C-alpha positions, 0 to 999 in steps of 0.5 A: 812037543809041549808046543803041540799040546798047547796048540791042541789045548787052545784049539780044543778049548776054543771049540768048546767055547764056541760050540758049547754042549754040542762039542764032543769034549764038553760033557766029559770035561764037565763030568770030570769037574763034577767028579773032582768036586765031589772027591774034593769035598771031604778031603781036608787039603783039597777043596771042591773048587780045586777038585773040579779044576783038577778033574776037568784038567785031567779029562781035558788032557785025556781027550787031547792025549788018549 
């Protein structure tokens, strides 16, 4: 099972890298990163960078496993 998600992740990220904004996952992942950065800004233990990474990772996971 974990091998499946890793293969799906590799395929999805590769598609996003090749197609850029035309890929259907790019906009939701960037939106998740932006929301995570905004949420992470005022929190003392989470920086905006960590919030962006967490938000993008969550949205990418939701794209892979709806």
